[in-house]
PDB file of N, CA, C, O and CB in Angstrom:
ATOM      1  N   UNK A   1      97.438  76.027  93.435  1.00  0.00           N
ATOM      2  CA  UNK A   1      98.761  75.507  93.169  1.00  0.00           C
ATOM      3  C   UNK A   1      99.788  76.361  93.920  1.00  0.00           C
ATOM      4  O   UNK A   1      99.773  77.589  93.829  1.00  0.00           O
ATOM      5  CB  UNK A   1      99.052  75.487  91.641  1.00  0.00           C
ATOM      6  N   UNK A   2     100.652  75.714  94.640  1.00  0.00           N
ATOM      7  CA  UNK A   2     101.681  76.416  95.407  1.00  0.00           C
ATOM      8  C   UNK A   2     102.776  76.923  94.479  1.00  0.00           C
ATOM      9  O   UNK A   2     103.075  76.314  93.451  1.00  0.00           O
ATOM     10  CB  UNK A   2     102.280  75.494  96.488  1.00  0.00           C
ATOM     11  N   UNK A   3     103.366  78.052  94.863  1.00  0.00           N
ATOM     12  CA  UNK A   3     104.423  78.632  94.058  1.00  0.00           C
ATOM     13  C   UNK A   3     105.737  78.599  94.821  1.00  0.00           C
ATOM     14  O   UNK A   3     105.754  78.610  96.051  1.00  0.00           O
ATOM     15  CB  UNK A   3     104.072  80.066  93.653  1.00  0.00           C
ATOM     16  N   UNK A   4     106.819  78.559  94.092  1.00  0.00           N
ATOM     17  CA  UNK A   4     108.138  78.601  94.709  1.00  0.00           C
ATOM     18  C   UNK A   4     108.724  79.999  94.617  1.00  0.00           C
ATOM     19  O   UNK A   4     109.782  80.269  95.185  1.00  0.00           O
ATOM     20  CB  UNK A   4     109.074  77.589  94.049  1.00  0.00           C
ATOM     21  N   UNK A   5     108.043  80.890  93.904  1.00  0.00           N
ATOM     22  CA  UNK A   5     108.514  82.246  93.724  1.00  0.00           C
ATOM     23  C   UNK A   5     108.363  83.011  95.041  1.00  0.00           C
ATOM     24  O   UNK A   5     107.241  83.188  95.517  1.00  0.00           O
ATOM     25  CB  UNK A   5     107.743  82.949  92.580  1.00  0.00           C
ATOM     26  N   UNK A   6     109.491  83.477  95.652  1.00  0.00           N
ATOM     27  CA  UNK A   6     109.396  84.165  96.945  1.00  0.00           C
ATOM     28  C   UNK A   6     108.603  85.469  96.870  1.00  0.00           C
ATOM     29  O   UNK A   6     107.932  85.835  97.835  1.00  0.00           O
ATOM     30  CB  UNK A   6     110.784  84.453  97.474  1.00  0.00           C
ATOM     31  N   UNK A   7     108.670  86.174  95.740  1.00  0.00           N
ATOM     32  CA  UNK A   7     107.928  87.426  95.618  1.00  0.00           C
ATOM     33  C   UNK A   7     106.421  87.165  95.651  1.00  0.00           C
ATOM     34  O   UNK A   7     105.681  87.887  96.319  1.00  0.00           O
ATOM     35  CB  UNK A   7     108.315  88.156  94.319  1.00  0.00           C
ATOM     36  N   UNK A   8     105.975  86.154  94.944  1.00  0.00           N
ATOM     37  CA  UNK A   8     104.552  85.823  94.952  1.00  0.00           C
ATOM     38  C   UNK A   8     104.096  85.361  96.333  1.00  0.00           C
ATOM     39  O   UNK A   8     102.973  85.654  96.744  1.00  0.00           O
ATOM     40  CB  UNK A   8     104.254  84.740  93.915  1.00  0.00           C
ATOM     41  N   UNK A   9     104.948  84.648  97.045  1.00  0.00           N
ATOM     42  CA  UNK A   9     104.612  84.239  98.407  1.00  0.00           C
ATOM     43  C   UNK A   9     104.463  85.468  99.311  1.00  0.00           C
ATOM     44  O   UNK A   9     103.539  85.547 100.121  1.00  0.00           O
ATOM     45  CB  UNK A   9     105.692  83.284  98.967  1.00  0.00           C
ATOM     46  N   UNK A  10     105.384  86.422  99.160  1.00  0.00           N
ATOM     47  CA  UNK A  10     105.322  87.647  99.958  1.00  0.00           C
ATOM     48  C   UNK A  10     104.050  88.431  99.649  1.00  0.00           C
ATOM     49  O   UNK A  10     103.362  88.877 100.567  1.00  0.00           O
ATOM     50  CB  UNK A  10     106.560  88.522  99.699  1.00  0.00           C
ATOM     51  N   UNK A  11     103.728  88.605  98.361  1.00  0.00           N
ATOM     52  CA  UNK A  11     102.525  89.339  97.977  1.00  0.00           C
ATOM     53  C   UNK A  11     101.270  88.682  98.540  1.00  0.00           C
ATOM     54  O   UNK A  11     100.295  89.369  98.845  1.00  0.00           O
ATOM     55  CB  UNK A  11     102.427  89.436  96.457  1.00  0.00           C
ATOM     56  N   UNK A  12     101.286  87.372  98.679  1.00  0.00           N
ATOM     57  CA  UNK A  12     100.153  86.661  99.234  1.00  0.00           C
ATOM     58  C   UNK A  12      99.914  86.973 100.703  1.00  0.00           C
ATOM     59  O   UNK A  12      98.802  86.804 101.203  1.00  0.00           O
ATOM     60  CB  UNK A  12     100.348  85.195  99.059  1.00  0.00           C
ATOM     61  N   UNK A  13     100.953  87.427 101.396  1.00  0.00           N
ATOM     62  CA  UNK A  13     100.818  87.774 102.807  1.00  0.00           C
ATOM     63  C   UNK A  13     100.180  89.141 103.015  1.00  0.00           C
ATOM     64  O   UNK A  13      99.602  89.402 104.070  1.00  0.00           O
ATOM     65  CB  UNK A  13     102.167  87.741 103.476  1.00  0.00           C
ATOM     66  N   UNK A  14     100.280  90.016 102.014  1.00  0.00           N
ATOM     67  CA  UNK A  14      99.772  91.369 102.137  1.00  0.00           C
ATOM     68  C   UNK A  14      98.249  91.375 102.122  1.00  0.00           C
ATOM     69  O   UNK A  14      97.621  90.601 101.400  1.00  0.00           O
ATOM     70  CB  UNK A  14     100.319  92.248 101.014  1.00  0.00           C
ATOM     71  N   UNK A  15      97.669  92.246 102.917  1.00  0.00           N
ATOM     72  CA  UNK A  15      96.219  92.351 103.006  1.00  0.00           C
ATOM     73  C   UNK A  15      95.750  93.564 102.220  1.00  0.00           C
ATOM     74  O   UNK A  15      95.904  94.686 102.701  1.00  0.00           O
ATOM     75  CB  UNK A  15      95.760  92.443 104.477  1.00  0.00           C
ATOM     76  N   UNK A  16      95.200  93.392 101.065  1.00  0.00           N
ATOM     77  CA  UNK A  16      94.629  94.485 100.287  1.00  0.00           C
ATOM     78  C   UNK A  16      95.664  95.466  99.757  1.00  0.00           C
ATOM     79  O   UNK A  16      96.828  95.117  99.557  1.00  0.00           O
ATOM     80  CB  UNK A  16      93.638  95.221 101.118  1.00  0.00           C
ATOM     81  N   UNK A  17      95.222  96.696  99.532  1.00  0.00           N
ATOM     82  CA  UNK A  17      96.065  97.706  98.913  1.00  0.00           C
ATOM     83  C   UNK A  17      96.803  98.569  99.926  1.00  0.00           C
ATOM     84  O   UNK A  17      97.590  99.428  99.525  1.00  0.00           O
ATOM     85  CB  UNK A  17      95.237  98.577  98.025  1.00  0.00           C
ATOM     86  N   UNK A  18      96.585  98.379 101.198  1.00  0.00           N
ATOM     87  CA  UNK A  18      97.248  99.187 102.199  1.00  0.00           C
ATOM     88  C   UNK A  18      96.421 100.386 102.614  1.00  0.00           C
ATOM     89  O   UNK A  18      95.271 100.548 102.206  1.00  0.00           O
ATOM     90  CB  UNK A  18      98.576  99.641 101.690  1.00  0.00           C
ATOM     91  N   UNK A  19      97.036 101.221 103.437  1.00  0.00           N
ATOM     92  CA  UNK A  19      96.349 102.402 103.964  1.00  0.00           C
ATOM     93  C   UNK A  19      96.936 103.656 103.347  1.00  0.00           C
ATOM     94  O   UNK A  19      98.133 103.719 103.068  1.00  0.00           O
ATOM     95  CB  UNK A  19      96.450 102.463 105.503  1.00  0.00           C
ATOM     96  N   UNK A  20      96.088 104.655 103.135  1.00  0.00           N
ATOM     97  CA  UNK A  20      96.501 105.925 102.547  1.00  0.00           C
ATOM     98  C   UNK A  20      95.835 107.057 103.316  1.00  0.00           C
ATOM     99  O   UNK A  20      94.663 106.963 103.681  1.00  0.00           O
ATOM    100  CB  UNK A  20      96.139 105.992 101.032  1.00  0.00           C
ATOM    101  N   UNK A  21      96.587 108.129 103.561  1.00  0.00           N
ATOM    102  CA  UNK A  21      96.007 109.318 104.176  1.00  0.00           C
ATOM    103  C   UNK A  21      95.398 110.165 103.067  1.00  0.00           C
ATOM    104  O   UNK A  21      96.059 110.468 102.073  1.00  0.00           O
ATOM    105  CB  UNK A  21      97.078 110.128 104.989  1.00  0.00           C
ATOM    106  N   UNK A  22      94.133 110.545 103.242  1.00  0.00           N
ATOM    107  CA  UNK A  22      93.416 111.337 102.243  1.00  0.00           C
ATOM    108  C   UNK A  22      92.760 112.532 102.932  1.00  0.00           C
ATOM    109  O   UNK A  22      92.576 112.531 104.149  1.00  0.00           O
ATOM    110  CB  UNK A  22      92.350 110.472 101.500  1.00  0.00           C
ATOM    111  N   UNK A  23      92.411 113.546 102.150  1.00  0.00           N
ATOM    112  CA  UNK A  23      91.648 114.689 102.665  1.00  0.00           C
ATOM    113  C   UNK A  23      90.229 114.550 102.150  1.00  0.00           C
ATOM    114  O   UNK A  23      90.010 114.410 100.947  1.00  0.00           O
ATOM    115  CB  UNK A  23      92.284 116.068 102.227  1.00  0.00           C
ATOM    116  N   UNK A  24      89.261 114.589 103.059  1.00  0.00           N
ATOM    117  CA  UNK A  24      87.854 114.453 102.679  1.00  0.00           C
ATOM    118  C   UNK A  24      87.378 115.796 102.130  1.00  0.00           C
ATOM    119  O   UNK A  24      87.424 116.813 102.823  1.00  0.00           O
ATOM    120  CB  UNK A  24      86.970 113.994 103.900  1.00  0.00           C
ATOM    121  N   UNK A  25      86.927 115.788 100.889  1.00  0.00           N
ATOM    122  CA  UNK A  25      86.415 116.993 100.249  1.00  0.00           C
ATOM    123  C   UNK A  25      84.951 117.184 100.622  1.00  0.00           C
ATOM    124  O   UNK A  25      84.548 118.273 101.032  1.00  0.00           O
ATOM    125  CB  UNK A  25      86.582 116.916  98.714  1.00  0.00           C
ATOM    126  N   UNK A  26      84.152 116.124 100.480  1.00  0.00           N
ATOM    127  CA  UNK A  26      82.730 116.225 100.815  1.00  0.00           C
ATOM    128  C   UNK A  26      82.142 114.842 101.043  1.00  0.00           C
ATOM    129  O   UNK A  26      82.638 113.840 100.529  1.00  0.00           O
ATOM    130  CB  UNK A  26      81.956 116.955  99.702  1.00  0.00           C
ATOM    131  N   UNK A  27      81.065 114.815 101.835  1.00  0.00           N
ATOM    132  CA  UNK A  27      80.246 113.617 101.982  1.00  0.00           C
ATOM    133  C   UNK A  27      79.124 113.745 100.965  1.00  0.00           C
ATOM    134  O   UNK A  27      78.474 114.788 100.889  1.00  0.00           O
ATOM    135  CB  UNK A  27      79.689 113.448 103.460  1.00  0.00           C
ATOM    136  N   UNK A  28      78.890 112.707 100.188  1.00  0.00           N
ATOM    137  CA  UNK A  28      77.957 112.784  99.070  1.00  0.00           C
ATOM    138  C   UNK A  28      76.507 112.485  99.422  1.00  0.00           C
ATOM    139  O   UNK A  28      75.628 112.676  98.582  1.00  0.00           O
ATOM    140  CB  UNK A  28      78.390 111.853  98.016  1.00  0.00           C
ATOM    141  N   UNK A  29      76.229 112.021 100.644  1.00  0.00           N
ATOM    142  CA  UNK A  29      74.857 111.758 101.059  1.00  0.00           C
ATOM    143  C   UNK A  29      74.311 110.414 100.621  1.00  0.00           C
ATOM    144  O   UNK A  29      73.165 110.085 100.926  1.00  0.00           O
ATOM    145  CB  UNK A  29      73.980 112.816 100.541  1.00  0.00           C
ATOM    146  N   UNK A  30      75.107 109.635  99.916  1.00  0.00           N
ATOM    147  CA  UNK A  30      74.653 108.319  99.460  1.00  0.00           C
ATOM    148  C   UNK A  30      75.539 107.192  99.986  1.00  0.00           C
ATOM    149  O   UNK A  30      75.588 106.102  99.417  1.00  0.00           O
ATOM    150  CB  UNK A  30      74.618 108.277  97.939  1.00  0.00           C
ATOM    151  N   UNK A  31      76.243 107.481 101.093  1.00  0.00           N
ATOM    152  CA  UNK A  31      77.144 106.472 101.664  1.00  0.00           C
ATOM    153  C   UNK A  31      78.547 106.549 101.114  1.00  0.00           C
ATOM    154  O   UNK A  31      79.385 105.709 101.443  1.00  0.00           O
ATOM    155  CB  UNK A  31      76.600 105.102 101.420  1.00  0.00           C
ATOM    156  N   UNK A  32      78.826 107.548 100.276  1.00  0.00           N
ATOM    157  CA  UNK A  32      80.164 107.718  99.717  1.00  0.00           C
ATOM    158  C   UNK A  32      80.693 109.119 100.032  1.00  0.00           C
ATOM    159  O   UNK A  32      79.936 110.017 100.399  1.00  0.00           O
ATOM    160  CB  UNK A  32      80.151 107.474  98.189  1.00  0.00           C
ATOM    161  N   UNK A  33      81.978 109.279  99.882  1.00  0.00           N
ATOM    162  CA  UNK A  33      82.622 110.580 100.071  1.00  0.00           C
ATOM    163  C   UNK A  33      83.597 110.819  98.939  1.00  0.00           C
ATOM    164  O   UNK A  33      84.147 109.877  98.368  1.00  0.00           O
ATOM    165  CB  UNK A  33      83.346 110.657 101.441  1.00  0.00           C
ATOM    166  N   UNK A  34      83.809 112.083  98.615  1.00  0.00           N
ATOM    167  CA  UNK A  34      84.835 112.465  97.645  1.00  0.00           C
ATOM    168  C   UNK A  34      86.064 112.854  98.445  1.00  0.00           C
ATOM    169  O   UNK A  34      85.992 113.687  99.349  1.00  0.00           O
ATOM    170  CB  UNK A  34      84.356 113.645  96.701  1.00  0.00           C
ATOM    171  N   UNK A  35      87.197 112.241  98.105  1.00  0.00           N
ATOM    172  CA  UNK A  35      88.443 112.506  98.823  1.00  0.00           C
ATOM    173  C   UNK A  35      89.525 112.918  97.841  1.00  0.00           C
ATOM    174  O   UNK A  35      89.450 112.635  96.645  1.00  0.00           O
ATOM    175  CB  UNK A  35      88.889 111.269  99.631  1.00  0.00           C
ATOM    176  N   UNK A  36      90.539 113.596  98.380  1.00  0.00           N
ATOM    177  CA  UNK A  36      91.669 114.022  97.566  1.00  0.00           C
ATOM    178  C   UNK A  36      92.904 113.261  98.026  1.00  0.00           C
ATOM    179  O   UNK A  36      93.235 113.235  99.211  1.00  0.00           O
ATOM    180  CB  UNK A  36      91.889 115.564  97.662  1.00  0.00           C
ATOM    181  N   UNK A  37      93.579 112.641  97.058  1.00  0.00           N
ATOM    182  CA  UNK A  37      94.807 111.925  97.344  1.00  0.00           C
ATOM    183  C   UNK A  37      95.964 112.904  97.459  1.00  0.00           C
ATOM    184  O   UNK A  37      95.820 114.082  97.133  1.00  0.00           O
ATOM    185  CB  UNK A  37      95.091 110.879  96.262  1.00  0.00           C
ATOM    186  N   UNK A  38      97.080 112.431  97.911  1.00  0.00           N
ATOM    187  CA  UNK A  38      98.256 113.265  98.108  1.00  0.00           C
ATOM    188  C   UNK A  38      98.699 113.981  96.840  1.00  0.00           C
ATOM    189  O   UNK A  38      99.164 115.119  96.908  1.00  0.00           O
ATOM    190  CB  UNK A  38      99.382 112.431  98.630  1.00  0.00           C
ATOM    191  N   UNK A  39      98.567 113.348  95.704  1.00  0.00           N
ATOM    192  CA  UNK A  39      98.971 113.929  94.433  1.00  0.00           C
ATOM    193  C   UNK A  39      97.961 114.903  93.848  1.00  0.00           C
ATOM    194  O   UNK A  39      98.212 115.489  92.795  1.00  0.00           O
ATOM    195  CB  UNK A  39      99.224 112.845  93.456  1.00  0.00           C
ATOM    196  N   UNK A  40      96.811 115.090  94.516  1.00  0.00           N
ATOM    197  CA  UNK A  40      95.800 116.026  94.046  1.00  0.00           C
ATOM    198  C   UNK A  40      94.624 115.378  93.342  1.00  0.00           C
ATOM    199  O   UNK A  40      93.619 116.042  93.089  1.00  0.00           O
ATOM    200  CB  UNK A  40      96.424 117.001  93.136  1.00  0.00           C
ATOM    201  N   UNK A  41      94.724 114.112  93.023  1.00  0.00           N
ATOM    202  CA  UNK A  41      93.641 113.399  92.338  1.00  0.00           C
ATOM    203  C   UNK A  41      92.458 113.211  93.290  1.00  0.00           C
ATOM    204  O   UNK A  41      92.652 112.888  94.462  1.00  0.00           O
ATOM    205  CB  UNK A  41      94.137 112.024  91.808  1.00  0.00           C
ATOM    206  N   UNK A  42      91.238 113.410  92.795  1.00  0.00           N
ATOM    207  CA  UNK A  42      90.037 113.219  93.596  1.00  0.00           C
ATOM    208  C   UNK A  42      89.334 111.942  93.170  1.00  0.00           C
ATOM    209  O   UNK A  42      89.157 111.680  91.980  1.00  0.00           O
ATOM    210  CB  UNK A  42      89.092 114.428  93.465  1.00  0.00           C
ATOM    211  N   UNK A  43      88.935 111.149  94.160  1.00  0.00           N
ATOM    212  CA  UNK A  43      88.231 109.895  93.896  1.00  0.00           C
ATOM    213  C   UNK A  43      87.052 109.785  94.842  1.00  0.00           C
ATOM    214  O   UNK A  43      86.977 110.510  95.834  1.00  0.00           O
ATOM    215  CB  UNK A  43      89.178 108.673  94.050  1.00  0.00           C
ATOM    216  N   UNK A  44      86.135 108.884  94.540  1.00  0.00           N
ATOM    217  CA  UNK A  44      84.985 108.600  95.396  1.00  0.00           C
ATOM    218  C   UNK A  44      85.242 107.300  96.135  1.00  0.00           C
ATOM    219  O   UNK A  44      85.645 106.304  95.534  1.00  0.00           O
ATOM    220  CB  UNK A  44      83.667 108.518  94.569  1.00  0.00           C
ATOM    221  N   UNK A  45      85.008 107.311  97.449  1.00  0.00           N
ATOM    222  CA  UNK A  45      85.237 106.130  98.274  1.00  0.00           C
ATOM    223  C   UNK A  45      83.981 105.829  99.086  1.00  0.00           C
ATOM    224  O   UNK A  45      83.097 106.678  99.199  1.00  0.00           O
ATOM    225  CB  UNK A  45      86.460 106.333  99.209  1.00  0.00           C
ATOM    226  N   UNK A  46      83.901 104.647  99.640  1.00  0.00           N
ATOM    227  CA  UNK A  46      82.769 104.222 100.453  1.00  0.00           C
ATOM    228  C   UNK A  46      82.942 104.759 101.870  1.00  0.00           C
ATOM    229  O   UNK A  46      84.028 104.669 102.443  1.00  0.00           O
ATOM    230  CB  UNK A  46      82.638 102.674 100.459  1.00  0.00           C
ATOM    231  N   UNK A  47      81.876 105.316 102.432  1.00  0.00           N
ATOM    232  CA  UNK A  47      81.897 105.776 103.815  1.00  0.00           C
ATOM    233  C   UNK A  47      81.724 107.269 103.945  1.00  0.00           C
ATOM    234  O   UNK A  47      82.201 108.042 103.115  1.00  0.00           O
ATOM    235  CB  UNK A  47      83.170 105.372 104.466  1.00  0.00           C
ATOM    236  N   UNK A  48      81.031 107.665 105.002  1.00  0.00           N
ATOM    237  CA  UNK A  48      80.815 109.080 105.306  1.00  0.00           C
ATOM    238  C   UNK A  48      81.122 109.361 106.773  1.00  0.00           C
ATOM    239  O   UNK A  48      80.522 110.256 107.369  1.00  0.00           O
ATOM    240  CB  UNK A  48      79.366 109.494 104.973  1.00  0.00           C
ATOM    241  N   UNK A  49      82.035 108.618 107.354  1.00  0.00           N
ATOM    242  CA  UNK A  49      82.310 108.720 108.785  1.00  0.00           C
ATOM    243  C   UNK A  49      83.172 109.923 109.149  1.00  0.00           C
ATOM    244  O   UNK A  49      83.257 110.274 110.326  1.00  0.00           O
ATOM    245  CB  UNK A  49      82.980 107.467 109.259  1.00  0.00           C
ATOM    246  N   UNK A  50      83.811 110.561 108.180  1.00  0.00           N
ATOM    247  CA  UNK A  50      84.694 111.698 108.436  1.00  0.00           C
ATOM    248  C   UNK A  50      84.121 112.927 107.733  1.00  0.00           C
ATOM    249  O   UNK A  50      83.739 112.860 106.565  1.00  0.00           O
ATOM    250  CB  UNK A  50      86.154 111.403 107.948  1.00  0.00           C
ATOM    251  N   UNK A  51      84.063 114.041 108.445  1.00  0.00           N
ATOM    252  CA  UNK A  51      83.498 115.279 107.900  1.00  0.00           C
ATOM    253  C   UNK A  51      84.409 115.888 106.836  1.00  0.00           C
ATOM    254  O   UNK A  51      85.615 115.639 106.818  1.00  0.00           O
ATOM    255  CB  UNK A  51      83.258 116.292 109.022  1.00  0.00           C
ATOM    256  N   UNK A  52      83.821 116.685 105.957  1.00  0.00           N
ATOM    257  CA  UNK A  52      84.575 117.371 104.917  1.00  0.00           C
ATOM    258  C   UNK A  52      85.620 118.302 105.509  1.00  0.00           C
ATOM    259  O   UNK A  52      85.381 118.930 106.541  1.00  0.00           O
ATOM    260  CB  UNK A  52      83.639 118.150 104.013  1.00  0.00           C
ATOM    261  N   UNK A  53      86.774 118.393 104.864  1.00  0.00           N
ATOM    262  CA  UNK A  53      87.859 119.240 105.323  1.00  0.00           C
ATOM    263  C   UNK A  53      88.820 118.550 106.274  1.00  0.00           C
ATOM    264  O   UNK A  53      89.867 119.111 106.597  1.00  0.00           O
ATOM    265  CB  UNK A  53      87.302 120.438 105.980  1.00  0.00           C
ATOM    266  N   UNK A  54      88.495 117.357 106.730  1.00  0.00           N
ATOM    267  CA  UNK A  54      89.338 116.599 107.661  1.00  0.00           C
ATOM    268  C   UNK A  54      90.175 115.582 106.904  1.00  0.00           C
ATOM    269  O   UNK A  54      89.865 115.242 105.763  1.00  0.00           O
ATOM    270  CB  UNK A  54      88.478 115.891 108.729  1.00  0.00           C
ATOM    271  N   UNK A  55      91.229 115.101 107.532  1.00  0.00           N
ATOM    272  CA  UNK A  55      92.046 114.030 106.964  1.00  0.00           C
ATOM    273  C   UNK A  55      91.590 112.699 107.540  1.00  0.00           C
ATOM    274  O   UNK A  55      91.111 112.625 108.671  1.00  0.00           O
ATOM    275  CB  UNK A  55      93.556 114.264 107.249  1.00  0.00           C
ATOM    276  N   UNK A  56      91.747 111.652 106.745  1.00  0.00           N
ATOM    277  CA  UNK A  56      91.289 110.333 107.164  1.00  0.00           C
ATOM    278  C   UNK A  56      92.198 109.256 106.584  1.00  0.00           C
ATOM    279  O   UNK A  56      92.989 109.506 105.675  1.00  0.00           O
ATOM    280  CB  UNK A  56      89.830 110.099 106.729  1.00  0.00           C
ATOM    281  N   UNK A  57      92.064 108.063 107.130  1.00  0.00           N
ATOM    282  CA  UNK A  57      92.742 106.887 106.595  1.00  0.00           C
ATOM    283  C   UNK A  57      91.769 106.180 105.666  1.00  0.00           C
ATOM    284  O   UNK A  57      90.621 105.919 106.028  1.00  0.00           O
ATOM    285  CB  UNK A  57      93.237 105.930 107.740  1.00  0.00           C
ATOM    286  N   UNK A  58      92.247 105.870 104.450  1.00  0.00           N
ATOM    287  CA  UNK A  58      91.471 105.106 103.481  1.00  0.00           C
ATOM    288  C   UNK A  58      92.137 103.748 103.342  1.00  0.00           C
ATOM    289  O   UNK A  58      93.349 103.657 103.145  1.00  0.00           O
ATOM    290  CB  UNK A  58      91.375 105.846 102.094  1.00  0.00           C
ATOM    291  N   UNK A  59      91.340 102.694 103.445  1.00  0.00           N
ATOM    292  CA  UNK A  59      91.858 101.339 103.289  1.00  0.00           C
ATOM    293  C   UNK A  59      90.960 100.591 102.322  1.00  0.00           C
ATOM    294  O   UNK A  59      89.759 100.457 102.552  1.00  0.00           O
ATOM    295  CB  UNK A  59      91.941 100.599 104.658  1.00  0.00           C
ATOM    296  N   UNK A  60      91.542 100.113 101.255  1.00  0.00           N
ATOM    297  CA  UNK A  60      90.806  99.334 100.246  1.00  0.00           C
ATOM    298  C   UNK A  60      89.558 100.055  99.748  1.00  0.00           C
ATOM    299  O   UNK A  60      88.511  99.432  99.569  1.00  0.00           O
ATOM    300  CB  UNK A  60      90.412  97.982 100.818  1.00  0.00           C
ATOM    301  N   UNK A  61      89.662 101.371  99.522  1.00  0.00           N
ATOM    302  CA  UNK A  61      88.561 102.135  98.961  1.00  0.00           C
ATOM    303  C   UNK A  61      87.477 102.524  99.947  1.00  0.00           C
ATOM    304  O   UNK A  61      86.397 102.953  99.541  1.00  0.00           O
ATOM    305  CB  UNK A  61      87.955 101.372  97.877  1.00  0.00           C
ATOM    306  N   UNK A  62      87.751 102.379 101.258  1.00  0.00           N
ATOM    307  CA  UNK A  62      86.777 102.745 102.281  1.00  0.00           C
ATOM    308  C   UNK A  62      87.427 103.678 103.299  1.00  0.00           C
ATOM    309  O   UNK A  62      88.591 103.506 103.658  1.00  0.00           O
ATOM    310  CB  UNK A  62      86.211 101.485 102.980  1.00  0.00           C
ATOM    311  N   UNK A  63      86.652 104.678 103.764  1.00  0.00           N
ATOM    312  CA  UNK A  63      87.137 105.541 104.835  1.00  0.00           C
ATOM    313  C   UNK A  63      87.140 104.742 106.124  1.00  0.00           C
ATOM    314  O   UNK A  63      86.160 104.075 106.454  1.00  0.00           O
ATOM    315  CB  UNK A  63      86.264 106.828 104.973  1.00  0.00           C
ATOM    316  N   UNK A  64      88.245 104.811 106.851  1.00  0.00           N
ATOM    317  CA  UNK A  64      88.348 104.080 108.112  1.00  0.00           C
ATOM    318  C   UNK A  64      88.070 104.988 109.306  1.00  0.00           C
ATOM    319  O   UNK A  64      87.117 104.764 110.051  1.00  0.00           O
ATOM    320  CB  UNK A  64      89.734 103.449 108.246  1.00  0.00           C
ATOM    321  N   UNK A  65      88.912 106.024 109.488  1.00  0.00           N
ATOM    322  CA  UNK A  65      88.775 106.898 110.650  1.00  0.00           C
ATOM    323  C   UNK A  65      89.527 108.196 110.411  1.00  0.00           C
ATOM    324  O   UNK A  65      90.386 108.281 109.533  1.00  0.00           O
ATOM    325  CB  UNK A  65      89.290 106.201 111.926  1.00  0.00           C
ATOM    326  N   UNK A  66      89.192 109.209 111.209  1.00  0.00           N
ATOM    327  CA  UNK A  66      89.830 110.523 111.102  1.00  0.00           C
ATOM    328  C   UNK A  66      91.227 110.484 111.716  1.00  0.00           C
ATOM    329  O   UNK A  66      91.462 109.789 112.704  1.00  0.00           O
ATOM    330  CB  UNK A  66      88.970 111.607 111.793  1.00  0.00           C
ATOM    331  N   UNK A  67      92.145 111.234 111.121  1.00  0.00           N
ATOM    332  CA  UNK A  67      93.505 111.358 111.650  1.00  0.00           C
ATOM    333  C   UNK A  67      93.824 112.837 111.852  1.00  0.00           C
ATOM    334  O   UNK A  67      93.209 113.692 111.214  1.00  0.00           O
ATOM    335  CB  UNK A  67      94.545 110.691 110.692  1.00  0.00           C
ATOM    336  N   UNK A  68      94.779 113.151 112.730  1.00  0.00           N
ATOM    337  CA  UNK A  68      95.145 114.553 112.953  1.00  0.00           C
ATOM    338  C   UNK A  68      95.720 115.190 111.694  1.00  0.00           C
ATOM    339  O   UNK A  68      96.351 114.518 110.878  1.00  0.00           O
ATOM    340  CB  UNK A  68      96.154 114.662 114.094  1.00  0.00           C
ATOM    341  N   UNK A  69      95.496 116.475 111.548  1.00  0.00           N
ATOM    342  CA  UNK A  69      96.002 117.222 110.393  1.00  0.00           C
ATOM    343  C   UNK A  69      97.407 117.727 110.713  1.00  0.00           C
ATOM    344  O   UNK A  69      97.591 118.887 111.079  1.00  0.00           O
ATOM    345  CB  UNK A  69      95.050 118.413 110.025  1.00  0.00           C
ATOM    346  N   UNK A  70      98.389 116.848 110.571  1.00  0.00           N
ATOM    347  CA  UNK A  70      99.776 117.193 110.857  1.00  0.00           C
ATOM    348  C   UNK A  70     100.503 117.528 109.565  1.00  0.00           C
ATOM    349  O   UNK A  70     100.158 117.017 108.500  1.00  0.00           O
ATOM    350  CB  UNK A  70     100.486 116.043 111.593  1.00  0.00           C
ATOM    351  N   UNK A  71     101.493 118.373 109.659  1.00  0.00           N
ATOM    352  CA  UNK A  71     102.270 118.691 108.480  1.00  0.00           C
ATOM    353  C   UNK A  71     103.207 117.526 108.167  1.00  0.00           C
ATOM    354  O   UNK A  71     103.590 116.769 109.059  1.00  0.00           O
ATOM    355  CB  UNK A  71     103.063 120.003 108.680  1.00  0.00           C
ATOM    356  N   UNK A  72     103.565 117.392 106.909  1.00  0.00           N
ATOM    357  CA  UNK A  72     104.475 116.320 106.510  1.00  0.00           C
ATOM    358  C   UNK A  72     105.756 116.916 105.950  1.00  0.00           C
ATOM    359  O   UNK A  72     105.771 118.018 105.402  1.00  0.00           O
ATOM    360  CB  UNK A  72     103.811 115.389 105.469  1.00  0.00           C
ATOM    361  N   UNK A  73     106.817 116.158 106.105  1.00  0.00           N
ATOM    362  CA  UNK A  73     108.132 116.608 105.637  1.00  0.00           C
ATOM    363  C   UNK A  73     108.716 115.489 104.777  1.00  0.00           C
ATOM    364  O   UNK A  73     108.678 114.317 105.150  1.00  0.00           O
ATOM    365  CB  UNK A  73     109.094 116.969 106.847  1.00  0.00           C
ATOM    366  N   UNK A  74     109.249 115.866 103.634  1.00  0.00           N
ATOM    367  CA  UNK A  74     109.906 114.907 102.754  1.00  0.00           C
ATOM    368  C   UNK A  74     111.396 115.124 102.856  1.00  0.00           C
ATOM    369  O   UNK A  74     111.875 116.238 102.644  1.00  0.00           O
ATOM    370  CB  UNK A  74     109.420 115.048 101.282  1.00  0.00           C
ATOM    371  N   UNK A  75     112.132 114.090 103.174  1.00  0.00           N
ATOM    372  CA  UNK A  75     113.591 114.172 103.271  1.00  0.00           C
ATOM    373  C   UNK A  75     114.178 113.219 102.249  1.00  0.00           C
ATOM    374  O   UNK A  75     113.904 112.019 102.273  1.00  0.00           O
ATOM    375  CB  UNK A  75     114.097 113.831 104.717  1.00  0.00           C
ATOM    376  N   UNK A  76     114.979 113.754 101.361  1.00  0.00           N
ATOM    377  CA  UNK A  76     115.639 112.908 100.357  1.00  0.00           C
ATOM    378  C   UNK A  76     117.046 112.577 100.825  1.00  0.00           C
ATOM    379  O   UNK A  76     117.777 113.440 101.311  1.00  0.00           O
ATOM    380  CB  UNK A  76     115.679 113.610  98.967  1.00  0.00           C
ATOM    381  N   UNK A  77     117.403 111.335 100.673  1.00  0.00           N
ATOM    382  CA  UNK A  77     118.745 110.877 101.074  1.00  0.00           C
ATOM    383  C   UNK A  77     119.519 110.458  99.859  1.00  0.00           C
ATOM    384  O   UNK A  77     120.671 110.041  99.975  1.00  0.00           O
ATOM    385  CB  UNK A  77     118.667 109.713 102.079  1.00  0.00           C
TER     386      UNK A  77
END
């Protein structure tokens, strides 16, 4: 059923949960890795393509690829 709600239409265009930069804590040896989110929470995700101690992109609960370990800056306006 089609909706007239613009917010629901917009949400329908989005693909999954988006991408997140995570730090890989360890590869678990069973096709999964333990990663640390920005807030410090550790979760298990699918994939072992990135070595422990490196940063990676996580998309929809899966490791995608390694990213450079750059510092981040928060600017409040």
